[in-house]
Z-matrix of the N, CA and C atoms (Angstrom, degrees):
N
C 1 1.455
C 2 1.550 1 109.49
N 3 1.285 2 114.55 1 134.92
C 4 1.460 3 120.28 2 179.44
C 5 1.507 4 110.75 3 -130.82
N 6 1.335 5 111.94 4 153.26
C 7 1.487 6 117.57 5 174.66
C 8 1.546 7 104.03 6 -101.58
N 9 1.336 8 110.27 7 135.41
C 10 1.439 9 120.99 8 -177.69
C 11 1.523 10 107.55 9 -122.17
N 12 1.278 11 114.64 10 120.81
C 13 1.532 12 120.59 11 176.82
C 14 1.485 13 109.12 12 -132.99
N 15 1.255 14 117.57 13 149.29
C 16 1.424 15 123.64 14 -179.83
C 17 1.566 16 112.89 15 -62.16
N 18 1.332 17 113.99 16 -29.16
C 19 1.441 18 120.72 17 -176.95
C 20 1.535 19 111.84 18 -73.10
N 21 1.314 20 117.01 19 -21.74
C 22 1.421 21 120.83 20 -175.36
C 23 1.549 22 109.84 21 -105.63
N 24 1.338 23 114.48 22 140.03
C 25 1.488 24 118.37 23 179.07
C 26 1.494 25 110.56 24 -77.34
N 27 1.372 26 119.00 25 -36.18
C 28 1.422 27 122.09 26 -179.05
C 29 1.578 28 114.07 27 -105.22
N 30 1.299 29 114.85 28 160.46
C 31 1.476 30 116.00 29 171.05
C 32 1.502 31 108.22 30 -73.07
N 33 1.329 32 116.57 31 145.73
C 34 1.466 33 123.49 32 177.66
C 35 1.506 34 109.61 33 -108.29
N 36 1.316 35 114.41 34 121.92
C 37 1.493 36 114.86 35 179.25
C 38 1.510 37 109.93 36 -62.18
N 39 1.394 38 114.92 37 140.09
C 40 1.436 39 121.83 38 179.61
C 41 1.534 40 110.49 39 -54.83
N 42 1.279 41 116.26 40 -40.64
C 43 1.517 42 117.22 41 -174.46
C 44 1.529 43 108.95 42 -61.09
N 45 1.291 44 119.41 43 -34.01
C 46 1.501 45 123.80 44 179.69
C 47 1.509 46 107.79 45 -66.16
N 48 1.306 47 118.17 46 -40.57
C 49 1.518 48 125.57 47 -178.72
C 50 1.462 49 106.50 48 -64.43
N 51 1.386 50 117.46 49 -49.45
C 52 1.470 51 120.44 50 -173.93
C 53 1.538 52 108.97 51 -67.68
N 54 1.325 53 117.98 52 -38.18
C 55 1.484 54 117.74 53 174.31
C 56 1.460 55 114.53 54 -64.78
N 57 1.287 56 117.54 55 -35.59
C 58 1.465 57 121.84 56 178.66
C 59 1.546 58 110.38 57 -69.22
N 60 1.323 59 117.42 58 -22.78
C 61 1.441 60 122.05 59 176.65
C 62 1.492 61 114.33 60 -87.84
N 63 1.422 62 114.18 61 3.26
C 64 1.478 63 120.04 62 174.37
C 65 1.431 64 117.33 63 110.87
N 66 1.319 65 123.59 64 -6.23
C 67 1.411 66 124.38 65 179.11
C 68 1.571 67 108.83 66 -77.35
N 69 1.299 68 116.85 67 119.57
C 70 1.442 69 120.78 68 -172.91
C 71 1.525 70 113.18 69 -88.88
N 72 1.367 71 113.94 70 -30.21
C 73 1.472 72 115.17 71 -168.49
C 74 1.568 73 105.37 72 -115.31
N 75 1.323 74 116.32 73 136.83
C 76 1.489 75 121.49 74 178.82
C 77 1.459 76 109.94 75 -58.42
N 78 1.274 77 120.37 76 -33.73
C 79 1.509 78 125.39 77 -179.70
C 80 1.561 79 108.67 78 -59.24
N 81 1.331 80 116.14 79 -34.13
C 82 1.473 81 117.02 80 179.85
C 83 1.491 82 111.80 81 -69.62
N 84 1.277 83 115.66 82 -35.53
C 85 1.462 84 122.57 83 177.12
C 86 1.539 85 111.16 84 -64.44
N 87 1.364 86 114.04 85 -45.70
C 88 1.476 87 119.20 86 -179.60
C 89 1.537 88 108.54 87 -63.60
N 90 1.296 89 117.48 88 -43.64
C 91 1.446 90 120.22 89 -179.15
C 92 1.595 91 111.73 90 -64.05
N 93 1.281 92 112.76 91 -35.10
C 94 1.473 93 119.36 92 179.15
C 95 1.506 94 110.58 93 -67.39
N 96 1.355 95 117.48 94 -44.52
C 97 1.444 96 121.42 95 -178.43
C 98 1.487 97 110.39 96 -76.25
N 99 1.275 98 121.01 97 -36.63
C 100 1.462 99 124.23 98 -179.60
C 101 1.487 100 111.04 99 125.40
N 102 1.299 101 117.32 100 156.58
C 103 1.443 102 121.87 101 -179.68
C 104 1.535 103 115.59 102 -94.79
N 105 1.286 104 113.75 103 10.54
C 106 1.521 105 120.39 104 174.62
C 107 1.458 106 111.11 105 -56.36
N 108 1.308 107 119.93 106 128.90
C 109 1.502 108 121.22 107 -179.83
C 110 1.554 109 114.39 108 -57.08
N 111 1.339 110 114.29 109 -27.17
C 112 1.431 111 116.40 110 177.47
C 113 1.535 112 111.06 111 -67.33
N 114 1.238 113 119.15 112 -40.19
C 115 1.418 114 123.71 113 177.52
C 116 1.560 115 115.07 114 -71.15
N 117 1.359 116 110.19 115 -35.69
C 118 1.477 117 114.17 116 177.90
C 119 1.522 118 110.13 117 -64.51
N 120 1.339 119 118.51 118 -39.46
C 121 1.470 120 121.96 119 177.82
C 122 1.531 121 111.92 120 -61.76
N 123 1.341 122 114.92 121 -35.99
C 124 1.490 123 119.82 122 177.48
C 125 1.499 124 113.61 123 -74.06
N 126 1.350 125 117.44 124 -30.16
C 127 1.428 126 121.22 125 -179.71
C 128 1.501 127 114.32 126 -81.55
N 129 1.364 128 118.35 127 -24.32
C 130 1.424 129 122.84 128 -174.34
C 131 1.583 130 113.77 129 -52.55
N 132 1.332 131 118.60 130 -44.96
C 133 1.448 132 115.32 131 -179.34
C 134 1.600 133 110.31 132 -68.70
N 135 1.250 134 118.12 133 -29.22
C 136 1.480 135 117.95 134 177.16
C 137 1.570 136 110.91 135 -73.71
N 138 1.296 137 116.97 136 -35.29
C 139 1.417 138 121.56 137 176.63
C 140 1.484 139 112.66 138 -62.59
N 141 1.309 140 117.78 139 -36.34
C 142 1.452 141 122.58 140 -179.10
C 143 1.533 142 110.16 141 -68.05
N 144 1.255 143 120.61 142 -19.21
C 145 1.470 144 125.25 143 178.44
C 146 1.529 145 107.76 144 -64.87
N 147 1.319 146 117.23 145 -32.68
C 148 1.476 147 119.50 146 -176.75
C 149 1.514 148 113.00 147 -61.80
N 150 1.330 149 115.20 148 -17.31
C 151 1.473 150 121.47 149 175.51
C 152 1.565 151 112.79 150 -71.78
N 153 1.314 152 117.53 151 -6.35
C 154 1.456 153 122.15 152 -175.17
C 155 1.522 154 108.89 153 -93.56
N 156 1.314 155 119.84 154 12.85
C 157 1.418 156 119.86 155 176.89
C 158 1.542 157 113.32 156 93.19
N 159 1.307 158 118.82 157 10.85
C 160 1.476 159 122.34 158 178.57
C 161 1.544 160 108.76 159 -95.74
N 162 1.281 161 114.32 160 66.56
C 163 1.457 162 122.40 161 -175.29
C 164 1.500 163 114.89 162 -88.37
N 165 1.315 164 113.66 163 -40.74
C 166 1.500 165 120.90 164 -176.60
C 167 1.476 166 109.86 165 -94.79
N 168 1.334 167 116.37 166 146.16
C 169 1.468 168 119.75 167 -177.42
C 170 1.488 169 110.51 168 -63.69
N 171 1.330 170 120.35 169 -29.87
C 172 1.534 171 121.69 170 -178.17
C 173 1.536 172 109.95 171 -71.92
N 174 1.382 173 117.22 172 -24.55
C 175 1.484 174 120.35 173 176.45
C 176 1.546 175 109.12 174 -73.34
N 177 1.298 176 120.45 175 -27.87
C 178 1.423 177 125.26 176 -179.24
C 179 1.500 178 111.41 177 -76.15
N 180 1.332 179 116.58 178 -27.52
C 181 1.475 180 118.77 179 177.35
C 182 1.490 181 111.95 180 -68.30
């Protein structure tokens, strides 16, 4: 899942947005979105972004 706004050139992964809003753990985001397999499949690419060093909410801002 990605956030698309006219002000941004690139799509922003939802996980980055959620972490910028203060959610520290990926599990919190998954619980918030729901455990439905359809949503899990959509979140997976965003979750993989966390491997890029965007672990703290301040880094996502």
